[in-house]
C-alpha positions, -999 to +999 in steps of 0.1 A: -339-746-727-304-733-718-294-697-724-262-692-743-262-656-732-265-667-696-236-691-700-214-664-716-221-639-688-220-665-659-194-655-633-187-622-650-185-591-628-206-563-645-208-527-633-239-507-642-244-470-641-277-452-643-297-479-626-320-454-609-331-443-644-357-459-666-334-479-688-310-488-660-337-501-638-351-523-666-316-536-674-309-544-637-342-563-636-335-583-667-300-593-655-312-603-621-340-624-635-324-639-666-287-639-659-286-648-622-250-661-623-235-627-632-221-607-604-235-571-604-222-539-590-239-505-595-224-470-594-249-447-576-245-413-561-260-403-528-290-380-531-293-355-503-292-374-470-300-407-487-270-429-495-266-447-527-271-480-509-304-468-495-315-457-529-308-491-543-326-509-514-356-487-520-356-495-557-352-533-551-383-531-529-405-523-559-430-549-570-411-558-602-381-570-582-403-592-559-390-624-575-354-615-569-357-597-536-328-617-521-304-609-550-271-595-541-261-562-557-229-545-547-233-507-544-203-484-554-212-449-541-200-420-562-207-394-588-198-397-625-181-363-626-156-377-601-161-415-598-145-435-571-120-463-578-138-493-594-137-529-582-105-545-594-121-577-608-145-561-633-152-578-667-177-553-682-192-519-676-225-507-690-228-469-689-264-458-693-263-428-670-265-394-685-285-362-689-315-371-710-329-336-711-329-322-746-322-287-734-298-288-704-277-258-695-247-261-718-222-267-690-243-294-674-247-312-707-209-313-712-202-324-676-227-353-678-222-365-713-185-358-719-167-353-686-186-381-670-177-405-698-140-395-697-138-399-660-154-433-660-131-445-687-101-432-667-112-453-637-117-484-660-081-479-673-068-478-638-079-513-632-055-526-658-080-552-669-094-561-703-129-547-696-157-546-721-172-511-720-207-507-734-217-471-739-254-463-742-258-433-765-287-423-788-294-429-824-300-391-828-262-384-825-266-384-863-278-348-859-296-330-887-287-354-914-313-371-937-318-405-951-301-438-940-278-436-910-254-465-908-242-482-876-208-466-875-189-435-864-207-401-869-187-381-895-177-347-881-145-328-874-155-310-842-126-303-818-138-321-787-113-304-764-120-269-777-158-274-774-155-290-739-133-261-727-158-236-742-189-254-727-174-257-692-165-220-692-200-207-701-215-206-667-189-181-654-192-161-686-230-159-685-230-151-648-207-122-656-229-110-685-260-113-662-245-086-640-237-062-669-255-028-668-276-036-698-290-068-683-295-058-647-309-024-656-336-040-678-344-066-652-345-040-624-368-017-643-392-046-651-392-057-615-399-022-602-428-018-627-443-050-615-435-049-578-426-013-569-459-008-550-449-036-527-416-020-520-381-017-534-367-047-516-396-068-530-387-055-564-350-062-558-357-098-548-378-102-580-350-087-601-324-111-586-347-141-592-352-128-628-314-126-632-310-162-621-337-173-646-319-153-673-287-172-666-304-205-668-322-197-700-291-182-716-271-213-708-298-234-724-299-211-755-262-211-759-260-249-759-288-252-784-274-226-807-239-240-807-253-275-813-273-264-843-245-243-857-225-275-860-253-297-873-270-312-843-306-309-832-298-298-796-273-297-768-282-333-758-274-349-791-243-327-796-227-336-762-237-372-767-219-372-801-188-357-784-190-384-757-189-410-784-156-395-797-142-400-762-152-436-763-137-441-798-104-426-786-105-450-757-111-480-780-083-469-803-058-477-775-066-514-778-097-515-756-130-533-761-159-509-765-195-511-778-214-480-788-251-487-785-277-463-799-314-467-791-341-445-807-369-431-787-375-454-757-410-459-745-429-484-723-423-521-722-440-544-748-439-574-725-414-573-697-415-569-668-451-565-678-468-548-708-468-510-704-443-508-676-428-473-676-410-451-650-417-414-652-426-394-683-404-399-714-405-382-747-440-389-760-460-390-727-465-352-722-478-349-758-501-379-755-516-366-722-519-331-736-537-344-767-561-365-746-569-333-725-577-314-757-547-291-752-525-301-781-542-287-812-513-290-836-479-306-841-451-297-865-447-331-881-456-345-915-480-374-914-455-396-933-425-388-911-412-417-890-416-416-852-388-440-843-400-456-811-387-487-793-400-505-762-377-505-732-377-543-729-363-545-765-336-520-755-323-538-724-326-572-741-303-560-769-279-544-744-275-578-727-270-595-760-243-569-769-228-574-735-225-612-741-208-606-775-179-582-769-161-568-799-124-573-808-099-550-791-092-517-808-123-514-829-156-503-813-188-521-823-219-500-832-255-511-828-288-493-835-319-504-817-346-487-839-378-495-857-380-471-886-359-490-911-379-523-911-412-515-893-418-477-895-443-460-873-453-427-889-467-397-870-500-402-890-502-438-876-493-426-841-520-399-842-547-423-854-539-449-827-538-423-799-570-406-811-587-440-814-579-447-778-591-414-764-623-417-785-630-449-767-616-439-732-618-401-730-605-379-703-633-359-685-632-322-689-646-312-655-684-310-656-684-306-693-682-342-702-655-357-723-625-336-734-627-325-770-600-341-791-582-318-816-581-328-852-545-327-865-542-316-902-504-319-902-499-284-917-462-285-914-436-267-892-438-233-908-476-231-905-475-243-868-449-216-860-471-189-875-501-200-855-480-202-823-465-167-828-500-152-834-514-169-802-485-156-781-489-121-794-526-120-787-520-134-752-494-107-745-518-080-755-547-095-735-524-097-704-514-060-708-551-050-710-560-071-680-535-052-659-555-020-666-589-036-656-605-027-623-606-053-596-636-076-597-647-112-597-649-110-634-614-097-637-600-125-616-620-149-638-604-134-668-570-138-651-577-175-644-586-181-680-557-160-693-532-178-671-546-212-681-542-202-718-507-188-710-497-221-694-510-239-725-491-217-748-459-221-727-464-259-728-469-258-766-439-235-771-416-256-750-425-290-765-428-277-800-393-262-798-379-293-782-395-318-805-397-299-838-363-312-850-373-348-841-408-345-856-393-333-889-363-356-890-362-376-922-339-403-907-337-441-912-315-458-887-300-489-903-300-518-878-280-544-898-256-552-870-284-555-844-305-578-866-274-600-873-268-602-836-304-612-830-303-639-857-271-653-842-289-661-809-303-695-801-341-699-804-342-699-766-324-666-763-344-651-791-375-658-770-360-647-737-341-617-751-365-605-778-355-574-796-366-577-832-386-545-836-401-557-869-426-579-851-443-551-832-479-543-841-479-505-836-516-500-833-519-528-807-489-515-788-501-479-787-539-485-783-538-514-760-506-511-740-487-478-741-514-451-739-535-470-713-504-473-692-494-437-693-529-424-687-537-447-658-519-427-631-534-395-644-569-410-642-562-421-607-550-387-597-582-371-612-603-395-592-584-385-560-591-348-567-628-355-571-628-372-537-608-346-520-630-327-495-635-290-499-625-268-469-654-261-446-667-226-452-655-202-426-629-226-411-595-211-403-571-221-431-544-247-424-547-247-386-572-261-361-586-239-334-580-268-310-543-260-311-548-228-291-554-220-255-586-200-251-580-163-244-543-163-245-534-162-281-510-191-274-505-223-294-499-257-277-462-250-275-466-217-256-460-193-285-486-166-292-506-164-325-519-133-341-542-125-371-533-093-390-560-076-411-558-049-438-589-027-439-596-010-473-604-037-499-601-065-473-626-060-445-646-035-465-647-023-501-634+013-496-604+034-504-588+065-489-606+089-512-640+074-505-634+075-467-623+111-470-656+119-487-675+101-459-660+126-434-662+157-457-696+153-472-713+150-438-708+187-430-717+201-465-750+211-480-764+196-513-748+221-537-715+222-518-715+184-516-719+181-554-691+206-559-668+187-535-674+154-553-667+171-587-635+186-573-622+153-560-633+134-591-612+158-612-581+147-592-587+110-597-564+106-627-536+121-606-544+099-577-544+068-598-510+077-613-496+084-579-510+052-564-493+031-591-459+046-585-460+051-547-488+042-523-474+063-495-474+094-518-511+088-525-519+087-488-499+119-481-516+136-510-551+127-499-544+134-462-534+170-471-572+175-476-576+173-438-555+204-432-575+228-410-598+202-396-600+197-358-590+162-349-616+160-321-643+170-347-633+141-370-636+117-340-670+132-333-682+128-369-672+092-369-688+085-335-721+103-343-726+098-380-703+071-395-701+043-370-732+025-383-721+032-419-686+018-414-698-013-395-725-018-422-698-018-449-678-046-432-680-079-451-700-104-429-675-132-437-647-109-425-664-102-392-670-139-387-634-147-395-622-121-369-645-135-343-632-171-350-597-159-344-607-142-312-625-174-301-594-193-309-574-171-285-555-153-313-545-117-310-563-097-336-545-067-352-557-041-377-530-028-400-542+001-421-533+032-439-566+048-430-566+076-405-572+066-369-606+083-364-621+060-391-610+029-371-629+039-339-659+018-347-636-012-351-620-011-317-642-039-302-630-063-329-592-058-325-567-061-297-544-036-314-549-011-342-521+003-362-534+033-382-523+065-398-522+094-373-528+129-385-503+155-373-519+183-353-508+217-340-509+228-304-546+237-308-556+202-321-560+212-357-546+190-385-517+206-405-521+184-436-493+160-427-490+127-409-474+122-375-453+093-389-448+076-422-478+056-433-476+018-431-475+007-468-457-020-487-426-033-470-431-012-439-461-034-432-440-065-432-414-048-410-442-038-386-455-073-383-421-088-376-410-061-351-444-059-333-446-097-331-411-098-317-420-074-289-453-091-282-439-127-283-459-136-314-449-165-336-451-151-371-448-187-385-481-196-368-498-163-374-523-152-401-525-122-424-554-110-446-550-084-474-562-077-509-535-059-528-502-067-544-488-038-524-496-059-493-474-088-504-447-081-477-475-081-450-487-115-462-452-129-467-443-121-431-466-148-416-470-185-420-506-184-430-512-157-456-547-152-471-555-132-502-589-115-499-606-106-532-571-101-545-560-079-574-547-097-605-510-095-595-516-108-559-541-134-572-514-148-595-487-148-567-511-164-543-519-192-568-483-198-575-474-198-538-504-220-528-518-193-505-554-194-494-577-172-514-611-161-501-639-139-514-655-117-487-683-097-503-688-063-487-723-049-485-710-017-501-692-034-529-718-028-556-728+008-546-698+030-537-699+067-532-669+070-555-652+042-574-621+058-590-607+033-615-574+019-603-576+027-566-594-006-559-575-025-585 
């Protein structure tokens, strides 16, 4: 059977934008396979070092293009914000590129959806040809209206130029506000509370990162609020509607233009094969979260329409529109939707998705099948109350966790709380994004689209099928769409199960075979070092406990009890000091050594504490040190402990950097240190400077520490390892994909003194 559409488009030169996106790729595939006599050009921007031509070549190598591998596609390289001159023999342009995020920063939304359209039309006008421009918009440009939405212009009186000028100016304005005293002071204080123990520069870096995030969030918030104040759901639909005004003004000058509005686009019903989809679209994150048991509620009514259309129906109707250009001067409007003649409700969607996962559940680790939530469709207000309560409880729990002493149980709580936090963030993000769509009482009339379909020949109706009334929603969802979107996730889960766990005791991320025995050198001639913290890392101790080790050895039973009581009374002060300034804590505790002879301290350690200190070392830690030495790495101890306490550890380390007590000319300690203690950022500075002098490659070196205050030490090397970390360091290590190990010290469960907070 002959194709009338193919005949209409034969020999025409058609330019496509957005072909690297979901819809654009499907459109290119359909044109190449069913309209082979059309000449195709694509406007593609380079991405990094990859040219536009290379991007298209990579796309055409995909399996779906196998049957048209030798097809010729002309690549026009350029960006829509400043497109290049277009080919001078074009007959049509299909513009499907655009920002499909519902919540883009407001300036980016305007640049993509308004400026990009205007600049492309300017280039089309420059050709001087009668070009049919087909503009892919969205049915949701109707905004927060209710009821039947006709295929025609959206009624509004928004000043496009004023809004465009405002939107483009917001980044500079928000950047200025982000540097106001009110904003930066709040961010600085928060950063110093969280990161001050690690050092002021660490806190400053965190404050600047928080400022950048504030700018991004504020730009998103501004776009959403402005859109809603004018009657749109979000910045995406608002800027899309303004983009349509630009197209309408273009058509009013005597040009041919089609404004095409699809509803929510999902996987293919039939072509290129059932379930074909690229990336996650609107429904996929929600479907997957529900299957995982992580979407307990949704702010929709069971009878509200979820207006979904398969991507192959979308591109088939685009090609049909392309083959039937409108008259000059009056734009044509088409809706590709399903809700008017074949509505899918959220209740139907829920039942089909639930039915699938009851038959093909996700596994929940070792606990069997994931438990599926039961939606009761309580409504948006009820969902918001539940969310707000959950977020408040999580915030309180997180605050209390920060006060808990360090332990395996605390880290377990942190893991659970962080998992719940991510779940709440996921729910908040998607509920905020989709709430308007889930509650939209809209019915997109598709009279023009149905008339176009019925005007096609029987052959074209079969080849370019886009009558959404024929779709069996349960079969589509249960048998095609949900299996397709869950397949790659299931494959990834299987790969994770097969992934081998690291061998216990192996050096993380590097093989010992890359070193030269005894030289500390890697294969390229650089030297490698392993830096170790002491207290809390190699052994479970703190500066007060080690002070008591030295002090109690020379006291009788009664005096010993009195000394413990005296020190215990100071613990609250020590805890407060430690939270604000670690170096101040060390200086405070080391004043207790005033009057002691340094040689006597050495003697006490050598005669009475060597066995005790070595016995407190974590066996796994000792094994790790020996592995580094066997690998030829230079081993370095970096500690705030006083040097006498490190004497038993000298056989394990090539260099020890410890706190030296200041002494008078008789060898007695005066209660001060000989130099500032190595804490926080000074540890990172030491690692970098000492490594420079010794010819050590920090990028190839290792560091082991347990506390958030040691973050600069860990960040100074290429292979950081968090050892029984406190909650803050644990979270940073997880986020940064650092290695985390658990070295149990023999003295962990029975300390002489365990002041709350000092081992946090």
